[in-house]
C-alpha positions as CSV (number, residue, x, y, z in Angstrom):
1,M,4.2,6.8,23.9
2,T,0.7,6.7,22.1
3,D,0.4,7.8,18.5
4,Q,-1.6,11.0,19.4
5,E,1.5,12.1,21.7
6,I,3.9,11.2,18.9
7,I,1.8,13.4,16.4
8,E,1.3,16.5,19.1
9,L,5.2,16.1,19.1
10,L,5.6,15.7,15.6
11,F,3.2,18.8,15.1
12,S,5.1,21.0,17.3
13,R,8.4,19.9,15.5
14,K,10.0,18.6,18.2
15,E,12.4,15.8,17.2
16,A,12.0,13.9,19.9
17,G,8.5,12.8,18.0
18,L,10.6,11.4,15.1
19,M,12.7,9.6,17.6
20,E,9.6,8.2,18.9
21,L,8.1,7.6,15.8
22,Q,11.2,5.5,14.5
23,K,11.2,3.6,17.6
24,S,7.5,2.5,17.5
25,Y,7.4,1.9,13.6
26,T,10.6,1.0,12.1
27,A,9.6,-2.9,11.8
28,W,6.6,-1.9,10.3
29,C,7.3,0.7,7.8
30,H,10.6,-1.6,6.7
31,S,8.4,-4.6,6.2
32,I,6.1,-2.7,3.7
33,I,8.9,-0.9,1.8
34,F,11.0,-4.5,1.5
35,R,8.2,-6.3,0.1
36,L,8.0,-4.0,-2.6
37,L,11.8,-3.2,-3.3
38,Q,13.1,-6.7,-2.3
39,N,16.6,-5.1,-1.6
40,E,17.7,-4.0,1.6
41,D,20.2,-0.9,0.5
42,D,16.9,0.4,-1.5
43,T,14.7,-0.5,1.3
44,Q,17.2,1.6,4.1
45,E,17.2,4.6,1.5
46,A,13.8,4.6,1.1
47,M,13.0,4.5,4.9
48,N,15.2,7.4,5.5
49,D,13.2,9.2,2.5
50,L,9.9,8.0,4.5
51,W,11.1,9.9,7.7
52,L,12.0,12.8,5.8
53,Q,8.5,12.9,4.3
54,V,6.6,12.4,7.1
55,W,8.7,14.9,9.1
56,N,7.8,17.7,6.3
57,S,4.3,16.5,6.3
58,I,3.2,16.9,9.7
59,P,2.2,19.7,10.1
60,P,-0.4,20.7,8.0
61,A,-1.4,16.9,8.0
62,K,-2.7,15.6,11.6
63,P,-3.5,11.8,10.6
64,E,-6.2,10.3,12.8
65,N,-4.5,6.6,12.6
66,L,-0.9,6.8,12.6
67,K,-0.7,3.6,11.6
68,A,-2.5,3.8,8.3
69,Y,-0.8,7.0,7.6
70,L,2.6,5.5,7.8
71,A,1.7,2.3,5.7
72,K,0.1,4.4,2.9
73,A,3.2,6.8,3.3
74,A,6.0,4.0,3.1
75,R,4.1,2.1,0.0
76,N,4.0,5.5,-1.8
77,T,8.0,5.9,-0.9
78,A,8.7,2.6,-2.4
79,I,6.9,3.2,-5.2
80,H,8.4,6.6,-6.0
81,C,11.7,4.5,-5.3
82,L,10.8,2.0,-8.1
83,E,9.7,4.8,-10.6
84,R,13.0,6.8,-9.9
85,E,15.3,4.0,-10.6
86,G,13.1,2.8,-13.8
87,A,12.6,-0.6,-11.8
88,Q,9.1,-1.5,-12.8
89,K,10.6,-4.3,-14.5
90,R,11.5,-6.0,-11.2
91,K,9.5,-9.4,-11.0
92,H,7.6,-9.1,-7.8
93,I,5.9,-5.5,-8.6
94,S,5.6,-6.7,-12.1
95,I,3.5,-9.9,-11.3
96,L,1.2,-7.8,-8.8
97,L,0.6,-5.1,-11.9
98,S,0.0,-7.6,-14.6
99,E,-2.5,-9.4,-12.0
100,L,-4.6,-6.2,-11.5
101,S,-4.1,-4.8,-15.1
102,D,-7.1,-6.8,-16.0
103,C,-9.4,-5.7,-13.7
104,V,-8.2,-2.4,-13.1
105,P,-7.8,0.6,-15.8
106,D,-4.7,2.6,-16.2
107,H,-5.5,6.0,-15.0
108,R,-2.4,7.6,-15.3
109,G,-2.8,10.5,-17.5
110,N,-6.4,11.2,-17.0
111,Q,-7.7,13.9,-15.1
112,P,-7.4,14.1,-11.1
113,E,-11.3,13.3,-10.5
114,Q,-11.3,10.1,-13.0
115,S,-8.4,8.6,-10.2
116,L,-10.5,10.1,-7.7
117,E,-13.3,8.0,-8.7
118,L,-11.1,5.2,-9.1
119,R,-9.6,5.4,-5.7
120,E,-13.3,5.6,-4.1
121,A,-14.6,2.7,-6.0
122,L,-11.4,0.4,-5.0
123,S,-12.4,1.8,-1.4
124,S,-16.0,0.7,-1.6
125,F,-14.8,-2.6,-2.9
126,V,-12.6,-3.7,-0.4
127,R,-15.0,-1.9,2.5
128,G,-17.4,-4.0,0.9
129,L,-15.5,-7.5,0.7
130,P,-15.9,-10.3,3.9
131,Q,-13.0,-9.9,6.4
132,R,-11.1,-12.6,5.2
133,D,-11.1,-11.7,1.8
134,R,-10.6,-8.2,2.5
135,E,-7.6,-8.8,4.5
136,L,-6.0,-11.4,1.8
137,F,-6.7,-8.5,-1.4
138,V,-5.3,-5.8,1.0
139,R,-2.2,-7.9,2.2
140,R,-1.7,-8.7,-1.4
141,Y,-2.3,-5.7,-3.4
142,W,-1.6,-3.0,-0.7
143,Y,1.2,-4.5,1.1
144,G,2.8,-6.4,-1.9
145,E,2.8,-9.6,0.2
146,S,3.7,-13.1,-2.1
147,I,2.0,-15.8,-2.2
148,A,4.5,-17.9,-0.4
149,E,4.0,-15.2,2.5
150,L,0.0,-15.6,2.1
151,Q,0.3,-19.4,2.6
152,A,2.4,-19.1,5.5
153,R,0.2,-16.7,6.9
154,T,-2.9,-18.7,6.0
155,G,-2.0,-22.4,6.3
156,W,-3.8,-22.5,2.3
157,T,-2.2,-24.1,-0.8
158,Q,-0.9,-22.2,-3.5
159,S,-3.9,-22.9,-5.7
160,K,-6.6,-22.1,-3.1
161,L,-5.0,-18.7,-2.5
162,T,-4.4,-18.0,-6.4
163,S,-8.0,-19.1,-7.1
164,L,-9.5,-17.1,-4.6
165,L,-7.6,-14.0,-5.6
166,H,-8.5,-14.6,-9.1
167,R,-12.1,-14.6,-7.9
168,L,-11.6,-11.4,-5.8
169,R,-10.1,-9.4,-9.2
170,K,-13.4,-10.8,-11.2
171,R,-15.4,-9.4,-8.3
172,L,-13.6,-6.1,-8.6
173,K,-13.6,-5.8,-12.3
174,K,-17.9,-6.3,-12.1
175,H,-17.7,-3.8,-9.2
176,L,-15.8,-1.5,-11.7
177,E,-18.0,-2.0,-14.2
178,K,-21.0,-1.4,-12.4
179,E,-19.4,2.1,-11.3
180,G,-18.7,2.8,-14.8
181,L,-15.1,3.0,-14.5
182,W,-14.3,0.2,-16.6
183,C,-15.4,-0.9,-20.5
184,E,-14.1,-3.5,-22.5
């Protein structure tokens, strides 16, 4: 069944759409959530939350790209699970946040338009990267892949990966400075 057919079933509130969605995308969503939560029980609970969230959000949403829609929903579900359980101290997510803290300002608590500006600036930065760098940046900071996972995927050394990620964060900081979203 195609993604559009699944979306149409969900939009028509047919339970078969949810069944097809789970059949097609459980492994994909599980991998995204597990990378962030690092715990199978929490991941299973978050997966249930994800399917309920998707069921409740379609309609009114009718996503153009179902896989991207689910990736974002899965990531947000995992983050909400971490926040709900006060689990920001988990090592994996703390490492990711600390890596980005030097180049991305904390806009929590600011006006929504400031967060929107930051999101748009991040998107334009990522879109402007060469394919290799974009994929590395997204896999590390969006999907939460570990350095070991990136090593297995690319065949590069840890030193090369950490160096490249450091340079990408420096470029991001310069981009945000240029956009007026970062100042020291």
